[in-house]
C-alpha positions, 0 to 999 in steps of 0.5 A: 262169311262166318261170324267173327267173335272178336268183331261181333263183341266189339260191335256190341259196344255201339255209340250209345253204349260207349257214350253211357260208359263214358258218362258213368265214369271219368274217361272220355268216350274215345278212352273208353273206345281205346280201352276196349280195343286193348281189353277185348283181345285180352279177355278172348285170349284168356277165355281161349287159354281156359277152353284148352284146359280139361273140361274147359269147353264144358265150362265155357259152354255153360257160362255162355249159356247163362249170359245168353239166358240173362240177355247180358248183351241188352244191358252192357251199359247198365250198372252191374248188369244183374251181377254179371259185371262183377262176376266177369271181373272175378273170372279174369282175375281167377284166370290171369292170377298174380299177373292180372294187376300187372297186365291191366296196369299196362293196358290201362296206361296204353289207353289212357285209363285208370287201373280200376276202369281198365279192370271194369272194361276187362270184365265188361269185354268178358261179359260181351264175349260170353254173351255173343257166344251164347247167342251163337250156340243158341241159333246154331244149337252148338254142343260144348265141343262145337262151340269150343271149335268155333271160338278156337278158329279166332286164333289168327285174328286174335294173334294180330289184335294182341300184337297190335295192343302190345305194340300199343303198350310198348309205344306208350312207354310202359314196356318196362312193366312187361319186362319186370312182370312178363305175361305167363306163357299161356297168355303171351303166345298164340300158336297157329291153329288148323281149323279142320273141324269143330271139335279140334281145339288143341293147337298142332303147330309146334312153334308160336309167335309173339312180340317180346317187350324188348323187340316191341319197344324197339320196333323189332319183328316177332320172336320164335319160341318153342311151343313145348317149353311154353306148354310146360309152363302152361301146364304148371298153371293148373287144370282150371282157372289159372292162379290162385287169387287171394280173397279180399281181406275182411275187417275183424272188428266186432266179429269172432276169429276163427283159426284152427279151432273155430267157433262150434258149429250148430252140428257136430262136425261131419254130421248133418243137423236135423232139418227141424233144428236148421234156424232160417225161414222159408222165403215164398218169393223165391221158393228158397230157405234162407238159412240163419248162418249164426254170429259172424266170425273170421276164418283165417286160412293157411294162404293168409286170406280171410273170410267173414262168414257165419258160425253155423255156415257151410264154410265154417263147418267144412273148415272145422272138419278139415283142420281139426286132425281129430276128426276123421272121415268115415269111410264105412258109413257114407251117410255121415259127414254131409254138410249142406250148402246154406247159400247155393240156389238154382233157378226153379226147375233149372240147373242155373245157379243164382248170382248169389250162389257164387260167393259161397262156392268161391269161399268153399273153393278157397278153403279147399285149395288150402287143404290140397290133399283133400278130396270132396263129394257133391250131392244134388237133391230134389224134393219129391214133386215131379217124376223120380227120373227127372228129379234124379236127372235134375239133381245130377245136373245141379251137382255137376254145375256146382262142381264145374263152378268150383273147378272154374275157381281153381280146384283141381277136378280130380279133387271133386266128385258129383252125384245126384240123388234126386228125392231119395234121401230127404231130410225133412217131410216134403208136405210143406213149402218149407220142407220142400225148400229144405230138401232142395239142396246141394251138399258137400262130404270130405271123403279124403283129408 
C-alpha cells in the first residue's frame, strides 16, 4: 500500500511527543491530540493549495528538502526545532492570510485549546508534513513534479478529514464564526483529483463538495458548488503564498523613524559602497561577513506596517530607492543600483538558506509589496575558490533560492528575476577570508519602479 502523507505525519506525534508537548503548555495530552486532529488536515490542505499555484511544486520540494536536511521529525517535541517552529507558523500565516486567526480560533475552540497553542500546533503540523514529504522525496529520488503529484493524491483522504474537523467545529457551537468569517474558497473546497500519474497536480473535476457552516450545524449533507466560480476566487488570492500579512509592529521609542525620506544610508542610493568601507567583521566560526547595519531606525510602509532596521541596512537602502521619486533606474549602465543583502547567508557550498536569512528576505518582500509596480533582479555571487563553472551554477541556484523564498512570502514571481554571476564581479580581492566572505553574496537591483 502506498504511503499516506497525512497518516504518516500523524504517526510522527508519538505518545512521547504528545506527552512532551502537553508538559510544555497548559493543555492536557488529550487536548493536544484533539488539536492535532483539527490542525494536521488544515496544514496539509493549505500546502496543497500552494502546490497548485505557479512554482508551487518547486517551492514545496525545496521546503521539504530543507526540512529533511534539518531532521525536523527527530525534534518535534523540542522547543523551536532549530527555528522551524516559527518558520512554519509564519508560512501558515502567509498562506491563510487574513483568515488565519479566525480559522485557528475555530479549531482551537473545537479542541479546547487557546488560540496561541492552536497556532503553534498548526506550525508543528506543517513542520511534520514537510519532514515526512522530505523523507519520502529523498527515499524515492522524487523531483518537484513527482513529489507534488504524490502529495496531491491525498485529496480524498484529506477531504474526509476536513469534513470531520469542520463538523467538530460546528458541533462545538462555534459555527457562527465560520458564518461571519468563511474560509477562502481555496481552503474551503476539496475537488476530486484523478491520479493518472505523478506529474498531474491540477484538479480535473468540475465540481467540489464541502460542508457549509449552516449545513454542518444543522447536520445537513454536503453542498455542491461550481468549481469555476471557486477557481476565480482562488486566482484572486494571488500567485504565491496567499494574502499579505502585516509585519509585527515594533516600538518606536529610542529609534529614528523613517518615512518617505529615511536616514541617509552608507552609500548613495542606487550604487554599491566600496567593499573596504563596509562596516562589520568577519566571523571565523560561520565563515560569513557580519555587517554593521548602523543606527536602528523605523521604516513605515504604505500599508501601515513598520520595520525596525539599521540605517545602512539593505531594507533602508531599497526603501529609499523606491520611495524617492528623484532617484531613477539607470537603464543604460546595468552595473549601477546593486544593493547587497547584509543578513542573507547560505550553508557552506550549498543552496540552503540559513535560518536567520528569512527575516531579511521577509522584510524585503514586505517592502516590494508596498511598491506594486516595482520589478527587481537578484544576483548571486561567489568567491574565486573552486572551478568557475561550479561557482556559476552555485550562484545561479542561490539566486533562485532567494527568489523563490520571496515569492513564497507573497511577491509575484513576474516581479522578480534571478541571475547567477559566479565569481565574475568580485567587490574586493579574494586573497583573505574576509574578502572572500564579502564576495559571497546575494544582491538586489531595482529595474523598474
